[in-house]
C-alpha positions in Angstrom: 10.7 -10.5 -31.5 7.3 -11.4 -32.9 4.6 -8.7 -32.5 2.4 -10.9 -30.3 5.4 -11.6 -28.0 6.3 -8.0 -27.9 2.8 -7.0 -26.9 2.6 -9.7 -24.3 5.9 -8.5 -22.9 4.7 -4.9 -22.7 1.4 -6.0 -21.0 3.3 -8.1 -18.4 5.6 -5.2 -17.8 2.7 -2.8 -17.2 1.0 -5.4 -14.9 4.2 -5.7 -12.9 4.5 -1.8 -12.6 0.9 -1.5 -11.5 1.4 -4.3 -8.9 4.5 -2.5 -7.5 2.7 0.8 -7.4 -0.3 -0.7 -5.6 2.0 -2.3 -3.0 3.6 1.1 -2.4 0.1 2.7 -2.2 -0.9 0.1 0.4 2.2 0.8 2.5 1.5 4.6 2.3 -2.1 4.0 3.4 -1.1 1.7 6.2 1.4 4.3 7.5 -1.3 7.0 7.2 -3.7 4.9 9.3 -1.0 4.2 11.9 -0.1 7.9 12.2 -3.7 8.9 12.4 -4.3 6.4 15.2 -1.2 7.6 17.0 -2.4 11.2 16.7 -5.7 10.3 18.3 -3.9 8.3 21.0 -1.9 11.4 21.9 -5.1 13.2 22.5 -6.0 10.6 25.1 -2.8 11.4 27.1 -3.7 15.1 27.6 -4.5 15.7 31.3 -3.7 12.1 32.3 -0.5 12.8 34.3 -0.2 10.3 37.2 -2.7 8.0 35.5 -2.0 4.3 34.7 -1.7 3.6 31.0 -0.8 0.6 28.9 2.6 1.2 27.3 3.6 -0.8 24.3 7.0 -2.4 24.7 7.1 -4.5 21.5 4.9 -6.2 18.9 1.6 -6.7 20.7 3.2 -6.6 24.2 2.1 -4.0 26.7 3.1 -3.0 30.3 1.1 -1.1 32.8 2.9 2.2 33.4 2.2 5.4 35.2 2.3 8.6 33.1 4.7 10.9 35.0 4.5 13.8 32.6 3.0 14.9 29.3 6.5 15.3 27.9 7.3 12.8 25.2 10.5 11.4 23.9 10.4 11.4 20.1 12.7 9.7 17.7 13.4 12.3 15.0 15.4 9.9 12.8 18.9 8.5 13.0 18.2 7.3 16.5 18.1 10.9 17.7 15.6 11.3 20.6 14.3 14.7 21.6 11.8 15.8 24.3 8.5 17.1 22.8 5.2 18.2 24.2 2.1 16.4 23.0 1.2 19.4 20.7 4.7 19.4 19.3 4.5 15.6 18.7 1.1 16.0 17.0 2.7 18.7 14.7 5.4 16.2 13.7 2.7 13.6 12.9 0.6 16.2 10.9 3.7 17.0 8.8 4.3 13.3 8.2 0.7 12.8 7.2 1.0 15.7 4.7 4.0 14.1 3.2 2.2 10.7 3.0 -0.8 12.4 1.3 1.6 13.9 -1.3 3.2 10.5 -1.9 -0.3 9.0 -2.3 -1.2 11.6 -4.9 2.1 11.0 -6.8 1.4 7.2 -6.7 -2.2 7.8 -8.0 -0.7 9.8 -10.9 1.8 7.1 -11.7 -0.9 4.4 -11.7 -3.0 6.6 -14.0 0.0 7.0 -16.4 0.7 3.3 -16.5 -3.0 2.5 -17.0 -3.0 5.0 -19.9 0.0 3.3 -21.4 -1.6 -0.1 -20.9 -4.8 1.1 -22.6 -2.8 2.6 -25.5 -0.9 -0.6 -26.0 -4.1 -2.6 -26.1 -5.6 -0.2 -28.6 -2.5 -0.4 -30.8 -2.4 -4.2 -30.6 -6.1 -4.4 -31.6 -5.5 -2.1 -34.6 -2.4 -4.1 -35.6 -4.5 -7.3 -35.3 -7.1 -5.6 -37.5 -9.6 -5.0 -34.7 -11.2 -1.8 -33.4 -11.4 -1.1 -29.7 -14.7 -2.7 -28.7 -14.8 -5.0 -31.8 -15.8 -8.5 -30.9 -12.8 -9.8 -32.8 -14.8 -11.2 -35.7 -14.2 -8.4 -38.1 -11.4 -9.0 -40.6 -9.5 -6.0 -42.2 -7.2 -5.6 -45.1 -3.8 -3.9 -44.9 -5.5 -0.5 -45.4 -7.9 -1.1 -42.5 -11.0 -1.6 -44.6 -13.4 -4.2 -43.2 -13.7 -7.3 -45.3 -16.8 -8.7 -43.5 -20.4 -8.6 -45.0 -22.3 -5.6 -43.6 -24.5 -7.7 -41.4 -21.5 -9.3 -39.7 -19.5 -6.1 -39.0 -19.0 -4.6 -35.6 -20.8 -1.2 -35.0 -17.6 0.8 -35.7 -17.1 -0.9 -39.1 -20.7 -0.4 -40.0 -20.3 3.4 -39.4 -17.2 3.8 -41.6 
């Protein structure tokens, strides 16, 4: 594979990885917002026994309902439903938020790593093409890396060699 094709392939691969990581990050952030909103909504239920509430029954569809108790039925996974108090449900949400924050930190770290690899690939490509990072691309170098341009046409890095 020609060097330029190989570099382009690497750059496309890094771009795809970053896109995937950003999509995952967006999903984590959306889940965090949803859980935070739910956590605040649970606070609104405290002391509202026998009050009328709007209960969601599907995507954007609500029914008027009467809150008979502050006990909640919580799906703990695998379609297992358990009775929880509001504070217990809030505890579950807090645990989930902690896990989402850890996932967010991990994704941040992965994005940083990929960005570092991307930057390193660009620097290597520039040096293989006879350019320095930050060079305007007008400098020409021999196989030893020595600039072949007249002093007045060299980039700052070549002038300082």
